[in-house]
N, C-alpha and C positions, 0 to 999 in steps of 0.2 A: 515437472518442469523440464523443458528441453535443454537447459544448461544450468550449471551450478556456479553462481558467482562467489568469488572469494574476497575480492577487494576492488574498489574503484579509486582512480587517481585524482578525482576532482575534489579539492578541499572545500570546506565550509568557509565562507567569506564574512558573513554578517553575524552569525551566531557562534558563541563559544560552545554551548551545550544544546543539543537537540532534545529538550526535555519531553516534548510530546511524543516523538518517535520512541524514546526510551520508555516513556510511560505506557504507551500502547503495548510494547513488548512485555513489560512487567505484568500488565493487566491480563494479557492473553495467557501468560504462563500461570498466573494465579488462578484464573478461571479454569484452565485445564487441570490443574491440581485438584480443584474442587470437583471437577467432573469425575476424575478417576478415584477420588478419595472415599467415595461411598459404596464401592463395590460395583459389580456388573449391573445389578438391577437398578441402582440409583443412576448409574451412568446412562442407561437407556432412557430413563425417565427425564433426565436433564436434556438429552439430545432431542427428544420429542416435545418436551415442554418449552424449551427456549430456542430450538432450531427453527429455521424458516421452512414451512411446508407449503408449497404452492397451492395444493388443493384446499387446504384449510384456510389459507389467506383469501382465496377466491370464493370460498363458500361452498365448494363442491364436496367437501368432506369436513368432519369435525372430530376432534380428539375425544376419547373417552374421559370421563371425569377424573380418573386417577392420574391421567397424564397432563391435564390442563394446568398450566402454571401462570401464564400471563396472556393478555389479548394478543391475537395473531399479529396485529400491526406492529407491536413492540418487538416481535422477533426479527423484524427487519434490521434492528440494531443489535440485539443480543446475539444473534447468530454470527455477527462479525468477529466476536471475541472468543468463539468456541472452536475446537479442533477435534478431529476424529482419531488422532493417535500422535505418538511422539514424532514420527517422521513428518506428518502433516504440519505439526506445530513448528518444529525446528526448521523445516524448509521455508515456511512462510516468514518466520522471524529473521532468518538469514537474509532474505530478500529485503525485508523492511529495514534491517540494520544497515545494509549497504547502500540502498537507494533512498531511504526515507529522510535521512539527515540533510541531504542536499536540497530536497524539495521543501522541507521545513525551513531551511536556510533561505530559500528564495522568497518566502512569503511571511515568515514569522510564526510564532507559536499559535496564536489565536486563529489566524486564517488557515493554518495547516490542519488543525483538528476539524474545522468545518469542512475543508476540502476533502479530508480523508473520509469523514462520515458521509458526505454527499456521494463520493465515488462508490463507497460501499453500498449505499442505498440504490444508486442507479444500477450497479452490478446485480444486486439481488432482484430488482424489478425486471431487468433484462432476462434473467433466468425464469422469472414468473411468466413473462410474455411468451417465452419460447416453450415452456412446459407447464402450462397452467393446471394441468390435472395430475401432476406428479405428487405422489404421497411420500416421497423420500425426503427426509429432513436435509436441508442445505445448511452447512456450517462452515466457518473458516474465514480468515482475514484475506484470502487471496483476491476477492473481488475488489476490496479497497486498495490492496497493494498493487493490483493491476492498474489502478488509477495513478498510483505513484510511478509505476513504470512508464505509463503514457506521458506523464508530465516530464519525467527524466529524458525521454526521447526528444521532446520539444525543446527543453532547455539545454541539455548537454549531449547532443548526439555524437560529438567527437571525443568525449571522455573515453578513457581506456578502462576496460573491465578485465580483471584477472580471473580467468576460468581454466579449469583443467581440461585439456583435450587429450582423451585417453588417460595417459599418466603424466603428460607434459603441461605445466601451467603456462599459459600464454596471455598477454595483454591484447585484447581485441576491441575494436571501436564499439561504443554503445549502440550506435545506429544499426550496426550489423546484427548484434545479438538481440536487441529489442524488436527490430523488424522481423527477425526470424522467429522470435517468441510469439508475436501476435499472428504471424502467418501460420504457425503451428496450431494456435487456438482456432483460427478460422477454418483451417483444413479439418481439424477434428470435429468441429461443430457441423461442418458441411457433410460429414459422413452420416449424420443423423443419429449419432450415438446418445444424444440427450445428456443425461447425467450418468451414463454407463461408466462403470469403473470408479464411481465416486467423484467424478470431476464435472463441475458445472461450467462447461465451456463458454456458454453464452454470458455467464456472469463475468468471466475474465474479459471477454470482448467488450461488454458494456462498460465495465470499470475502466478499461484501457482507453476507450474512446472518450469517456467522461473526463479522465485525467488530462488527455491531450487538449480538450477544449477548455476546461475550467482553469488550467494553469495560467492561461493568458490573462484573464481578469484578476485572478487571485495573487499572482506574483507581484512583487514590488516593481513599479514601472521602470526603475533603473536596472532591473535584471534583464539582460538581453535574451532574445529568443534564438533558437537554432544554433547555439554555440557561438554567438556573436562575441565581439570584443568585450573584455572585462577590464575596466568599465567601458560602456558604450562610447562611441566617438562624441566628442564635444564636452564630455564630463571630465573635470579635473580632480584628482585626488588631493584633498586638503590635509596637510600635515602641519600642525603647529610647531613653531621653533622649539628647540629643547628647553629654553628658558621658561616656556609656558606650560610644559607638560607636567611639572610637579614631580611626584613620586614615581619610582619605577613601575608601580601598578598602573598609574594613569597613563604612562607611556605605552604600555602593552595594550591598554584599552583603546587608546587613540589610534593605534595601528590597525585595529579591527574595523575601522569605519572607512571603507574603501572609496566611498563616493560622497563624502561630506555630509 
């Protein structure tokens, strides 16, 4: 990744807890522990059995019986929750932790999991279209997380992201970092590296574009695009008078409904 985010300053508005984002992180960690828990031999079996292999998916190759775990079509999903090492896992989960909660906040739990999975599917298929004959297993959440980054660019381009520049942490605008991020992916893909170095560049690009497009219909209609006013013009924040709020708990809950 061309930059390492530490924190973003955009708060959640509608959701108290981003359960789906946290759930995906926990799932990816548990899956990775399962990958490494059976030794090197079992690790490779899992990678080939549950990872997405373009040549197998397209019918140009097939797995030997001892590596076959599930139909190739299902690896479009299973591959999203697997990782190739601790650095791969922690890097992806850091991105999801920082950016995922705001996108989940913009569309709710149910829509977000559908959005996340679709972005991951589009990302993997983009990789397949670019490299249909590749026999290298593709694993990782980065394609789906790229969709989250694309959505974040559309919704919160003016949010500030804390990143370390050399050794100095600085708050930089999201549009600058995310535009630079996708430019780096396109540049790397244009070099014809394919999946050299273990990076599926076209999966990142496909996921990012999918996220930019899908966030428009998936978001709540009251959530503005491109860093618009919060709430949008013409909407009035409804706050019940103190006498109607009841207990302190209900007061706190009512304040979390910004647009009535």
